[in-house]
Phi, psi and omega in degrees: 000131177293153179302318181296325177292320179296319178298313179300320178298319178299316179297315181296319178297320179295316179299318179298317179293321176299316181295315179297323178292321177300322181288334189247334195259342187305319182296318179293320178297319179297317178297318179297316179298320178294318178300316180292316180296319177300316178302311182292326177296331178271014180065030172275186180225163179243122174263152179218148179204160177176174181244148176061233178300328178291331173295318176299320178295320178299316179292321178300312179301311181301317181294325179294326179281313183296322180266272175190159177260265182246359178231154174287128180195165176295156175294150180246145186287111179216142182227121173273119182282006186260359196257340186266097185297326179294317178294313181300313184286328178290320177294315180298322181285314186280331182239272183190149179300333178296345183259001190298328179264328182295316181295321177295319180297317179298326181280328190254333186281140173245160176306134180090348175292172179235136171256122172269107184254123187239125176204122182295329181263339188078006185252009181287110187297323180292328176288319179295326176290328175295323176298315177301317179296320178299315178298319178300328181270000180080019178266158177265166182230135164249119183252125172258116184229185173208192180052237180257010179087340176056202180296334180299314181299321181291336183267005182276149177270167182298332181271357177275168179231128173252132172248099186258115180289130181280069180206162178246339182276127185304315182300318179294319179297315180297323178298318180288322177304318179297318178296319178299317178301317178294322176297317179298316178299317179296315179297317179298312181301315183291324178292319185272330188234000179073194178099000000 
C-alpha cells in the first residue's frame, strides 16, 4: 500500500468513527456537560486523570477550564492529577503506581465534585481506583472510554456518566475523546456564561 493510500485510509477511518460517534454520543455528552456545569455552579471543582495520551487529554481539559476555552470568562476550578511529577513518583514509590490518582482524589475531592476519568480501554487500574476514591468522597464521575468500556464501565454509579466511543482502535478513540472534551468545555461555558 502506498503511503498516500494509507493516509487516506486513516482519514476515512476517522471520518467513519466521527459519524458513528455523532449518531450515538450527543445525549451522554449533554448529561456529562450538565453534571460538570452543575458542579461548578455549586463552587465545586473538576479533577481529571488518565495515562499516556489520556493524561494529555486530562491536562488539555484542565487548561481549557483554568484559562479559557473560546470566550473570555473567569478561570474555572480544575485540577489535572497527571501533572505533579513529585506527587506521582512519591505515591508510586511509597505505595504503588495503581494508587497515583486515587490518593490524590481522596485528598482533593469533595462531595459533589466531578472526576473526569479517561481510558481508551476502560481497563486502566489506576484510573479505576481513582473512580472508587471519587465515589468514597461523594464525587461524581464522567468516564471517557472506548471499546466495551472495560472495568471502568462496570465500576460506575447510577449518577455517573459514561461517554463510550464506538471504536476499537486507540487512535480513533483518542480523536473522539478530544472532540468530546471540546464539546464539554463549550457546554460548560454556555451554561455558566451564556453566549
